[in-house]
N, C-alpha and C positions, 0 to 999 in steps of 0.2 A: 565382512561387513564394512570394514574400513574402505575398501575399494568402491563398494556400492555407495557409501556415504560421499566419497570424493566425487564420484560421477554425478550424483544428485546435486551436490553443492555447485559443481561447475555449470550444470544445466540451469540451476536456480539463479546463478549469477548472471547468465546470459538473459534469462527470462526477466530478471529484475531490471536489467538495463532497458530492455524493450518496454516493460511496463512503465518504467520511469518516464520514458519518452512519450508514451501514450497518455499518462496522467498529466504530464507537462502541457501537452497540446490541449487536452480537455480543460486544464486550469486556465490557459490563455483564452480559449474560446468563451468560457463562462465569465471571465473578467471583462472581456470585450462586450459580451451581451449584457452584463450588469452595468456597464458604463453608458449604455444607450439612454438618451433622455426620456424621462417618465412621460412627457407629453407626446412623444412619438409613439411609445407603446400604447398609450391611451387612445391615440388617434386610430391606430390599427385595430384596437378592440372595438371602437365605435363603428369602423368601416366593415367589421366582420372578417378581417384578415387574420386576426388572432382570436381564437375561442378560449374562454376561460370559465371554469366552474366555480370561481371564487365569487362570493357575494360582495356587493358593494358597487360603487360607481366605477366608471372606466378608469379614473385616476387612481382610486384605491386598488383596483385590480392590477394596474400597471406598477404601482409601488410594491405590491406583494411579489409580483413576478420579478421585478428588479432585485429585491432582497433575496429571493430564492436563487437567482443566478449568482449573486455574490457569495452566498453561503456555500453553494456547490463549488465555486472556485476555491474557497478556503479549504474545503474538504479535500479537493484534488491537490492543493498545495501540500497539505500534510501527507497525503498518500505518496506524492512525489518525493518528499523528504525521507519518509520511511523506506521507500523502495530504493533510493540511492544508497542509504546506509545499509540496507539489506544486501545490495550488490557487493559493496565493499566487504561486509562481514562474511559473505559466502565465499569470496575468493581468498580472504585471509584465513578463514576457518579451514578451507581445503588445504591451504599451504602449511599451516602450523599444526592443526589437528589437536588442539587442547580442549579439555572438557568445557571450560568457560566459553570458548568461541562456539562450540556446538550448542550450548544453552542459549547463547546470544542469537544463533541462527534460528532456534526454535521460536524465541520471542519475536524477533523481527520478521520471521516467516508469517506469523499470525498478524502482526501489525500491518504488514505490507500486502497481505493477501496472496503471497507466493507460497503455496503449500509445499513445494519441493524443498524449501529450506526446512520446513517443519520435519518432514520425513528424513531428510539428510542429517539434520541435527540429532534426531532420535537415534538413528542408526550409528552416528558417530559417538554419541554418549555410551551406547551399548558396547561398541567396539573398544572404546577406551577403558570401560569398566571391565571387560573381559581380559584385556591386556594386563591390567593391574592385578587380576586374580582375586579370589575371594579373601576377605579379611578374616583373620582368626580372632576369636573372642576367647580370652582366658578367664577362668574363674579364680577368684582369690580365696 
């Protein structure tokens, strides 16, 4: 199980790096789209170049669209940060193989949406627990 965990954590680290780059690009795109002037977006709405199901005037719709882009950029900022940390933790967890790092892989696998860390962390915790053997409980 330790070998399977190590392989999954290695693949998860590589996937995390690729996901971090992808999230970073999306964050930049949405920040750029959110920085567009509201009057430009409103003009495109009036001309029919942008269709919106948001109620209100063209300026109100443009403001909501701009806020939505900025919110999405912030979401991708957090995903980028979690995924970068996830990549580091997956490589360190593979190298050291401690129970704490396997648990960190489980947590950051969920936070960064890289499921391979979750599976690799679970297998690592099981492998470490099996290596330590069962604990004996004595009755007094």
